[in-house]
N, C-alpha and C positions, 0 to 999 in steps of 0.2 A: 241850782235853780229849782223852783218847785214844779213838780209835774203831777201826773196822775197818782192817786193814792187812796187808801182807805178813808172813809169819811172821818173828818176831824183830825186826820193825820196824813196830810199830803206829803209827798217826798220831793226833795230837792232834785231837780233835774240838771244838755251842752246841751249841755248843748247845748242848758245852753251849750251843751257839749260841742256840737258841730254847728257853727253858725254860718259862715259864708265862705266862699271859695278862697282859701289860703292853705297852704301846707308847706312845712319846712321851716327850719330854725333861722332866726336872724343871726348872722355872723357878728362877732364881737367888734369888728371894725366897721364903723359907720361909712356909708357910701350913698351917693345919689344914684338912682336907677332910672333907666330910660322908660318912656311910655310903653315900649314893647315888653320890657321886663315886668312892668306893673301889671300888664294884662296876664302875663304868665303866672305871676304870683296869685292874682285873683282866681285864675282858673284852676290852680293846683289842688284846691280842696276837692274838686270833682275827680281829679286824677286819683287822689288818695283813696276814694271809695270805689275806684275802678268802674265808674258809671259812664263818663263822658270822654270822648276822644278829643284831640285838638281841633279837628274839623267841626265836631258837634258843638264846641263851645262858642262858636260864632253866633251871635244873636242879631236878629233884625231890629233895627231901631230907626226912628224917624225924627224929623225936627219937632214934631208935636210932643215928643217925650222930654225934650230939653228943659222946659219950664218946670215940669214935675220933678225931674232929677235935681234941679236947683233947690226946690222946696225940701226935698229929702235931705240934701246935704246940710241945709240950715237946721233941720230938725235933728239930724244926727250929731251935729256940733253941739246943740243944746243938751241932747241926751248924754253925750260924753262928758260935758261939763257937770251935769248933775251927778253922774257916777263918780267922777274924780273928786268932787267936793266932799263926798261921803266916805272916802277912804280914811281909815285910822292911821295913826303914826307908824304902827308896826307893819303896815302894808295890807292889812286885812280889811274886809268889809263885814260889818255886823248889823243885824237887823235891829231896828228900833221899834218893831211891831211884835215880833215873836221871840220869846225868851229862848226857845230851842235853837234859834238861829243867831244867837249872840256870841257864838263860840269862835268864829273866824273861819274854820275849815268848811263850814256848811255853805256860805255864800261867796266866799272869795273866788273859787274856781268858776262859779257861775258868772260873776261879774267880769272877770278878766277874759273869759271866753267870748264875751261880747265886745269889750274894749279893743281886743286884738284886731277886730274887723272894722273899726271905726277910724279910718285915717282922718276923717273930718274933725276929730278931737285934737289933732296936732301933737306937738311934743309933750304936752301935759298928759294926754291920754297914754302916750307911749311910756312915759315915765311911770305912770300909775300902774300900767300893765307889768312893767319890769319889777316894780316894788312888790306887787302882788305875787308874782311868780317867785321872787326871792323869799317871801314869807312861806310859801308852800315848800320850797326847797329846804328851808330851815327846819321844817318838821321831820325831816329825815335824819336819823341818828348817825353817829360816826361809823356804826356797823353796816351802813347802807340799807337800813330797814326803817319803815314807819313803825314806831314802837306800839306794842299792844296796849300800853298805858294811855295812848291818845284816844280819848273817847269820841269817836266820830258818830255824829247823829245820822248822817246819810253816807255811809262808807262807799257804796257803789258809785253814786253820783260824784262824790268828792274825788275818789281815786281815779275815775274815768276822765274827768275833766282836768284834774291836776296833771296826770301823766301826759295828756295831749298838749296842754298849754306850756308846761315846762320845756318840752321838746322844742316848742316854737320860740322860746325866749332867747336862749343863748346856746350856741353849739360848743359845749365844753364838757370835759369828763365829769365834772361835778354835777352838772345839770343832767347829763345822760344817766348817771347813777341814780339821781333823784327820780327821774321819770320812770326808770325801771323799778324802783322801789314802790312807787304808787301803782304801777301796773301789777306788781306782785300782790298788793293788797286786793286789787280788783279780782284777780284770778283765783285767789283763795276763797272768794265768795260765790263762785259759780256752782250751781247745784248739779253736781255730776258724781261720778264714782268716788272722787276724792273725799266727798262728804257723805258717802253712803247711799246716794240716790241711784236709782236704776232707770233704764230707758222706759220701763212700764209706768213710772211715776209721772203724773201730769206736770209736776214741777221741773222735771229733768231738763237740763240744758240751759235754763234761764238764770237770771239774777233776781234778787229780792230786795226788800227794804230792811232786812235783818241787820241789827247793829254789829253782830258777830257772825262769822261764817256759819250758815245754817245747816248743821249736821242733821241727817235724817234720824228721827227718834226711833228707839226700839219699839217693837210691837206693843201696843197697849199704852204707850207713853204719849203725852201731849207734846206737840211741837211749840216752838216759840210763836208769839203773836204775829210776827212779821216774816215767818219762814215760808213765804209763798212767792214763787217766781212770778214776775209780771213783765209785760211787754215793754214798758217804758224803761225800766232799769236795764232790761236785756239789750235794748237798742243802744243805750249808753255804753254798756260793756263791749258790745260788738264794735262800735265806732272807735273806741280806744284801742282795741286789738288791731284793727285795720290801720289806724294812725301810727301805731308802734310797729307796724309791718310784721306782725306775727304771721309766719308762713301759712299759705292757703292749705297746706297739708295738715295743719294742726287739727286734731280731732274735735277741738272745741267748736269749730265752725259748724260741723255736722250736728253737734248737740244743740247749738243755738238755733239752727234752722228748724230742727224738729220741734223745739218749743214754740218758735214763731208760728209755724204752721198749725199748731194746736190752738192758737189764738184766733184763727180765721174761720169764719162761717163758710166752709167750703169742703167738699168731699171729692176726692179723686176716684173713689169707687162708687159708681151709681147705685149699687146695692145698699150702700150705707148712707146715702144722701137723703135729704129731705128738703124739697124746694120751698117749704114754708120758712125755713131758717137759713138755707145756704145762699145768702145774697152776696158773698164775696167780701163782706166787710170784716172788721176785726173788733175784738173786745180785749179787755185788760188782762184777764187771767182765767185759765180754765180750772183753776184749783181753789178759788175762793169766791163765793157769791157776792160778798160785800165789796169786793174790789172793783166790780164792774159798774161804772157809773150809770149806764143806761138801764141796767137791771136784767132780770131773767126774762127770756122770751117764751119759755115753755119747755115741754119735753117732745123730742122727736119720735119718729116711728120706732126707733130702737130703744126708747125709754130713757135716753140720755138727756140730762138737763142742758139746755142751750141758752146762750146769752145774746143780748141785743148788740148789733154792730153800731158803732158811732164814730164820728169824724176824727177826733184826735188820735184814736187808736188805729183807725184804718190808714191814716197818713204814716204813722209809725211802722205799721206792719208792712206797708208797701216799701218803705225805705229799707227796712231790715231785710226783706227778701232780695232786693236788688244788691244790697251791700254783701249779702251772703253769696252772691254770684248768680242768682236766677236772672235770666234774660228778660227784657221788657215784654217779649212775646210769650213768656211762660203763661199757661192758663191761670195760675194763681195770681200772678202779677196783673194780668189783664182783668181778672175779676175784681181785684181791689181797686184798680184804676176806674173801672166801670162804676163801682159803688161811689167813689168820690165824685165822678162826673154827674151821676144821677142825683146825688144828694148835695151837691156843692152849695154852700152857704157861707158867705164871707162875714156875715154879721153875728153868727152864733155857731156853736159847736153842733153840727148836724147829727141826726139820728132820731129814732123813736124812743124816747125815754119813758120809763114808768112815771106815773103822775107824782108819786112821792119822791122821785129822784130829779124832778125838774130843776130844783135848786142847785143840783150838781152840774147841770149842762154847761153853763158858762163860767163855772168856777175855774176852769182851765182854758178860758177863751184865748189868751195870748199864747199859751202853749200850743193850742190847736192851730192858730194862725202861723206860728213858727214852724210847726211840723208840716202843715200844708204847703207853705212856701218851699220847704226843702223837697217835698214830694214832687212838686211840679218841676223843680230844678233837676231832680234825678231823672224825671221822664223827658226832659228837654222840651217841655210844653209851655208855650206862652198863652195861647188861646184855648180855653177849655170849652168843649162842646157839651152843653147841658140841655135838659128838656125845655128850659126856658130861653134857650138861645146861646150864642157864643159869649164867653166872658174873658176879657183881657185881664187875667188875674193880677199881674204885677201893677197895672194901673189902678184897678179897683181896690185891691187890698192895701196898697200904700196910701191911697187917699183916705181910706178908713182909719189907718194908723195915724196919719197926720191930724185928722180931725179929733182924735182921742188924746193927743199929747197935751199935757198940762203946761201952763206958762213957764214953769221952772224946768221944763225939759223932760219930765218924768211921765210915766203911765201908771195908773192904778186901776185895779179891777174892783168893782163894787161888791162882788161876791167873795166870800172869805174861805170857802172850803179848800181851794187850791193854793191858798196863801199868796195869791196874786194881788191881794190888797196891800202887800208889802211892795213899795215902789222899787226896791232893788231887784225884786223878782220880776215884776211885770215889765219894768223898763228894759231889762236885759233881753227879754223875749221880744218886745215890740220893736226895739231898735234893731235887732237882728232881722226881723221881718222887713223893715225898711231897707236894710243893707242888701238883703237878697233881692228885693224888688229893684233897687237901684242898679244892681249888677246886671240884671236881665234887661232893664230898660236901656242901659248904656252900652250894651254889647260887651260887657266884661271889662270896661275901662275903669281904672281908678280915677277919681276926681283930680284934674290936672293941678289944682292948687293945694292938694293935700299930700303931705309926706306919707309914703306907703308904710304901713306898720311892720311889715316883715321884710325888711331890706335884706337882699342877698338870698332870699328864699328861691328855690327852684322846684319844678314839678317833681313829684315822687314817683310818677309812673309815666 
C-alpha cells in the first residue's frame, strides 16, 4: 500500500500491514467456528501486538450502533467485491494508474492484508486471499530465498506484509518457509551494524525505501537517493517482527525504539528541550528534510533543525512505541496521545503544514485515517476528549468513510502525491478503517452471517 514518502515518490505501505484484529494461520482443514471463537479470532490481532488483554478487549456497544454496523457490512461487501474483481489470473493485483505498481509484488500484499479482514466478502474474498498468498509464496525459490533478481519496488512494505499474510493463509511447512524467507528480506534492510550504521547515525535502527539494503557509504561518498530511515517503513518492519514472534530479547527492538523516539518532538532531558517545538507529536524522518510532509519548524535553542508534527506520523509513532513495549502511561506515549487528542480532525490530516506543503496534507488521508483507527484501538479508547468536546471516533470516522465510498465499492483520493488516487491503494486503507470501526462498535463480534476468514485461528498471546 502507499504510505508516506518523498514528494513524487510515495511508498507502498499493512498494513495495510496490520489491519484489524486477527492473528494466526488458517488450518488447511475447513471447519465452522462458534461465535465465541469468532470473537477470539477478531481479538487476536491485539494480542499479537501485546497491547490488549482479554478483559480489555470487551467494548461497550448499544442498540444505536446496530444500524451503522449493518451499513458498514454492506459497504465492506461492496469493497471486497471491487478488490476481488481486479485480481489477475496469476493471483496478483496490479495498478492501472501507476506503472511502478504494475509488477505484482508492490500491491498484492497490500490488498490481501485488507481482504483477510473482510468476512463480509464471503467465499470469493477468501479464495482471492488464498490465491494472492500463493502468488507471494511462489516468488520464493527452491533454496528458500526470495531471489536477488526479483526487482522489488517497495521491498520493506512488500516483505513485511507478505511475511505476515503468508503465515495467516495456511499452516504448512512450505508456507512457514516462505514467510521466513520474506522476513529475511525485511531484516536485511534494517539500518543497523549489519549495514555499517552506528547508533550515532540519525538513520540507525529504522527501515527505508531503498530498493536494495542501504549500506552506509564511506566518508565522502554519496548515499542512495532512498537510503533514509523513516517512521512509516519502520512501523511496518516492527509489525512483521512481532507477528513472526521474533523474541523480545532481539536487539533489533531496541534499535527500532531508538529511531522511533528520534522522530518525536519530545525531550526527556529538560536541558535539551525547547517548548516551542516539543509538542509530543511525530514527524517522518530526522534524517531528510524533504521526507517530512509538514515541513521544517525551525531551529531550537541548541541550533538543531526541528520538524513539524502531523497526524499520520503521530498515529504511527504512538503505535510503534506501544508495539515496542512502552506502557500507555509512559510520558512519551502520553505526549503523543495528547497531541492526537488536541489536534484530532477526522476530515483531514492534522498539523500545521508549511504553505508550500499544503498539497501534501491530504495526499495520505486514508493512510492517516487507517493509522488513527489503529492508534485508538491500541489505546482502548472509544470516546476521544478534544478541546472541541468528546468525539465518538468509530461512529464519526466510519460515517465519513461510508459517505466517501463510490458506487462500485471503491475509494479514491483526489490528491495524487500519496498515490491514493489509485483505487487499489485507497480502497484497502478505507475498508480497513471501516473494519476496525465495526469491530469496536460491535464489541469484537464477527458479523453472524459472514464466514470468518481465519478459521481455526487462535490467539498468539
